[in-house]
N, C-alpha and C positions, 0 to 999 in steps of 0.2 A: 507525728502520732504513729505509734507502732501498729502493725497488723492486728495483734491480739487486742490492744485497747480499742481499736476502731471497730472490731467485729465481736466484741465480748458477748453481747446478747445472742447473736447468731450461734456462736460456739456453745454457749450454755444451753440454748434451745436444742441444738443438735444432740448434746450429751443427754439431756433430759428425755428427748424423744427416743433415743436409742434404748435407754433403760425402760421407758414406758412401753415401747413396742415389744420388747422381750417379755415384760411383765404381763402385758395384754395377751400375748401368745400363750404364756405359761398358765394363766388362770382362765382365760376365756376362749382361747384358740379353737379352731375347728378340728375335732377329733376324727371325723369321718373321712377327711382328705378331699372332700368336694370343694372346699374353699381354696381358691388359688393363692391368696395372700396369707390368710390366717392359719393355714395348715403347716406352713414351713416357718421355723423359728428365725432363720436368716432373713427371709424376705419380709417378715413382719417387723423385725428389728430395724432393717433398712428403711422400711416405709415409715415407721415411727420416727426415725432420725430425720428423714426428709421433711415430715410434717413439723417436727420440732424446729428444724433449721429455718423453715419458711416462716413460722410464727415468730421466732427470735429475730429474723431479719425485718419483719414487719414492725415489731416493737422497737428495733434499733432505728429504723427510718423515722418512726413517730417521735422517738426521743430526740433525734437530731433536729427534726423540724421544730419541735417545741423549744429546743435550746437556741436555735437561730432566731425564732420569733421573739424571744425574750430580749435579745440584744438590740 
């Protein structure tokens, strides 16, 4: 099994999180500069990517457990 096939949901979650983090900063971000994460587009994008990757990894683990349970 290749790396990409093994971690597809984690990679997709990372990409969705990166886009989501940037969109969140663009539309909702902190304009006053008082918010440490939400005022900087790079940090908000990275934070969104991290959250997306962790969610994708969780879903990947659940999918693998369900696949093994069916066998």
